[in-house]
N, C-alpha and C positions, 0 to 999 in steps of 0.2 A: 173434359175432366176439370172439375173445380180444384182449387188448392187443397181444400179439406178432404178431398177424395183420393189424394195421392198416397201411394204406399211408401214412397221414398222422396226425399227432397230433390228439387231441381238443383243442379250445379250451375250457377249463373255467373256470368261475367258482365262487368259494367263497361260498356263502350260509349256511354254518354253521348256527346255531340261529336266525338272524335270520328265516329263511323263516317260522317259526311265532311267534316272540316279538315281531316288529315288525309285527303286523297291525293296529295302531291307526292312525287317520287321520294321515297324514304319516310313517308309519313306513317306507314304501317297499314293503311286501309286503301291504298291505291288499287289493289286487286281484291275485291270482296270475296271472290271465289276462293282465292288462296287463304285469306284471313279466316274465313269461316271453316274451311277444311282443316286449318291448324287448330281452330277452336274445338272442333269435334275430335281431332286427334288427341287433344289434351283432356278429353272426357267431359267437356261442358255440353249441356243440353238446353241452355237458355242464355239469353243475352238481354241486357237492359239498355235502351237507346233513347235519345232525345228525338221526339217526333216533331218538334217545332210547331206546335199547334197554333200559336199566334201568327205565324207566317202563313200557314195553310188557311186559317180563318180570314186573314186579311186579303191575300192575293196568292192563290196556290201556284200560279204560273210565273211569278216574279223572281228575278235574281236579287238576292239580298246581300248587302255588304256588312260584314261583321268585324268589329275589332276583336283582338284576342281576349278570351275570357280570363286568362292568367298571363302574367309576365314571366313567371319563374317555373311554372309547372307544365307538364307535358300532356295536358288534356286540351283538345282542340288545337287549332292552328296557332303557331307562335307569332303570327303577324296577321294583319288584316287579310281577310279572305272573302270570297264570294261563293254563295251556294244557291242552288235551286232545290227546294225540298221535294217537289213533285216533278217527274214520277219517281225520283230516287227512293222515296220512302217505301212505296209499294214494291219496287224492284228489290230493295234490300230485304224486306219482310218475306217476299217470295223466295229469295235465295235461302233464307233461314228455313222456310217451310219445306223446301226441297231436301233439306238435311235433317228434318225432324227436330229443329232447334226452335224452342218456344221464345217468344219475344215479349218482354215487359216494356210497355211504352211509358215514358216519363217526359218531363221537360224542365230544363234549367232556364227557360224563357230568356234565351240569348238576346243580348242587346244588339241593335242594329242602328245604322245611321238615321233611319226614319223614326226610331223609338216606337215601333209597332206594338211592343208589349204593353205600353202605357194606354193602349186602347181598351185594355181590360179594366173595367171600373167597378164591376159588381160580380157576385158569384154567378149570376146568369151569363155574363160575358165569358167567364172562365169555362162554364159548361158549353157555351155555344161554339167556341173554337175547338173544343175537344170533339163535339158532335161532328163538326165539319171534317175533322181529321179521321174519325172513325168511319165516316161515310166513305172516304177514299179507300180505307182498308176493306170495308164491306163490299164496295163495288168491284174490288179486285178478288173477292172470294177468299180473303185471308183472315177473317175474324177468328177462326178456330186456331190460328197460330199464336194468338195473344194469350198470355197467362195472367196478366193483370194490367191495369192502367193506373199509373201514379199521376194524379192531376197536377202536382207541383213538387219538384224536388225540394226536400228539406223546408217545407212551408213552416213558418212565414219569413225565413231569412230574407233580409232586404236585398241581398245580392241576387236572389232568384225570384223574389216576389215583390218587386218594388211597387207594383200596382196595388198591393194590399197595405203596405206600411207607409206611414207618413215619413217622408224623407227627413223631416226635422225631428222626428221621434221614432226611430226605426226599430224599436225594441218591443213593439206590441206582441205580447206572448201568444203562442198557439192556443193555450187553454183559456184565453179571454173570451168573453161573450162574442166579440166580433170574429175572433179566430175560429171558434166552434161553428158559428153561423156560416162562414165562408166554406168550411169543410163540408158541412151537412148540405147546404143548398147547392153547391157546385156538383157534388156527387149525385144528388137527386136529379139535377137537370140532365146530366149525361145518362143516368140510369133510365130515365123516361124514354130516351131514344134507343138505348142499348141495354135492356134489362139483364142480359145473360153474361155480361162481363163482370169482373171483380175490380173494385176500386179502392184506392187509398190516396193519402197525401203523405209522402215519406217525411222523416224528421231526423234531425241530429240533436240529441239532447243527452244529458247524463242520467244515471240511474235514479237520481234524487226525485225526478218527476215521473218515472215509470210507476205504474200502479194506478194511475188515474183512469177514470172511465173515458174511453175514446169518444170523440164526437160521433153522433148518429150517422150511419151510412157507411162507415169504414168496414170493409170486408176482411182486411188484414192489417197487421201492424208492420210497418217497415222502418224500424229504427236503424240508423247507421251507427255502428258500435266499433270504437277503436280504443286501444290503450290510452290514446291521447285525450279522449273526452269522457271515458268511463272510469278513469282512475286519477290519482294525483301525480302520475308520471310526468305530465307536462303542465306547468303553471303558466297561463297566458300572460300574467303580469310579470312574473319572475323571469320567464324565458323569452320574452320579446314580442309576444302577441301576434304579430302579423305573419301568419303561416303561409300566406301567398307571396312572400317576398324572397328575393335572393338572399337576404340576410338570414332568413329562417333556414335556408339550406346550409349556410355557414354554421348555424347553431347545430343542425343535425349532424354535420361532419364532426364537430367538436365534442358533442355531448350525447347524441341519441343512443348509439350502440353502447357506449361506456356506461350510461345510466342503467341500461337494461342489464348488461353483463355484470355489473356490480352486485345485483341481487335478482337474478332471473326467477327464482322461486317466488319471491314476493310479487313480481309483476305478473307472472302467470296466474298466481292465486287471485290477485285483484281483478284481472281480466276475467277469470273464471267466475268470480262472484258476480260481476256485471252481467255476464251471459246467463247465469242462473237466475238473476233478478228479472231479466227480460223474459225468460221462460216462465217464471212464476206470474208475471204480468199477463202473459198469453193464457195461462191456465185460468186466472181470475176473470178475464174478459171473455174467454171462449173463442178468441180470434187467433188464427195462425200467424206465425212470424215469417217474414222474409227480410233478409239483410243482403244488400247488394254492394255496400261499401264497408270495409271491415278490417279489422282485428289489430293492426299495429299502428303505423303512422298514417296521417291523412295525406301527406305529400311525401313522395320519394321519387327518385329517378336515377338513371345512369349518369353519374356525376363524379368528378374527382373526389376521392376520399370516402365514397359511399360504397358499402358492400351489401349485397342482398341476403347473405347467409343468415344473419340474426333476424332480419325481418321475416324471412321464410319460416324461421323457427317459431316466432310468435304467431304467425298466421296459420301454421300447421296446428298449433295448440288451439287457437280460437275456432278453427273450422271443425276440429274433432269434438271440442266441448259442445258447440252448438248442435252438431249432429246427434250427440248422445242424449240431448234433452227430449227429443221427439216432438218438439214444438215448432221447429223450423220447417217450412215447406219449400223454401228456396234459400240457398247459402252460397255466398261468394267466398272465394279463398283469400281475397285481398282486394284493395282498390286497383291493383296493378295487373290484372289478368287480361292484358291487351298487348298487341304486337309492338306498340311504341315503347314499351318498357322491356327492352331486349334482355337485360340481365335476369329478369323474372320470366319472361315469355320463353326464352330459349331452353329453360330447364323442363323439358317435357316430362321427365320422370317425376319431378316434384308435383307437377299439376296432376298427373295420372294418379299418384298416391292419394292426393287430396280429393279428387273427384270420385275415385273409387270408394273412399270412406263415406262421402256424401251419398253415393248410390247404394251403399250397403246399410245405411241408416234407415230407421223406420219413422213414419209420421204417426204420432199418437195424440190425436186431438179429441 
């Protein structure tokens, strides 16, 4: 079933690279069967993961040494870790298939000590590593489990696509001729080998640039939409900028909930306007929407001084508003619907209410 053929949106969780890197005791993913059973218990029927295509394409049988992706956030391992992508990838996708959980493949192109990701120099190289990865999925008989393939998370952010951006000038925009060419040519290269999959390169931008014509080849729009990037709730210059730092969490403790609680109607209205703008963009282009990172803050975790209640309130609003538009074919309830975020994960009733609302929504494309 293609995304446009769906009667209701997928309820999707983002498990990024945590599914493989947080397999240590207490990491949340040490027991995939338990984690996936809990996912299904909460009503999710899809999950988005990093397939590490640059590692598969370079040496699928190698053990890779990875520094932490973040110092202050709970995605991925908190210290240097070692991973083997195969056969873990097909084992995990197979466990999803056993539970009728669809899988969206993506990649954050994790850094490793050998700098394997810098071997990608052209759109053809990007296509090639993904073809190698899909070959593994195909050989395992699991292609039907995939709901789409996102060739690069939030392209072309330098953090995730350093092979595209010039390190001395890392702000080359997605909508530049070079950016559009990379999107179009890389998708075309993968589609030649696997024509029946659906493809995109996801993005994190604000509503000011929505409405543009997507690059050729995109089968869906995957914008990541938060109160933080879609409204003036957070000002990167005024409020400290580096949201990947411990200092940012100190700002969150001091200001985040208070700023929301001072005028919740204003912030919900502003977020709703952004969601409506994305829906209108979908109508204008004829492409379905999928959002796998969403609605409140970009970073949050179980930390002294942080409470999940207000964040759940924002995310419940965003989830419902997106579901009501009819344009989303996959909706996440937050960035944090994974077992490492215990304060969010343990509230089974909250997740069921949100995923029930997604399942009750219709897709009108």
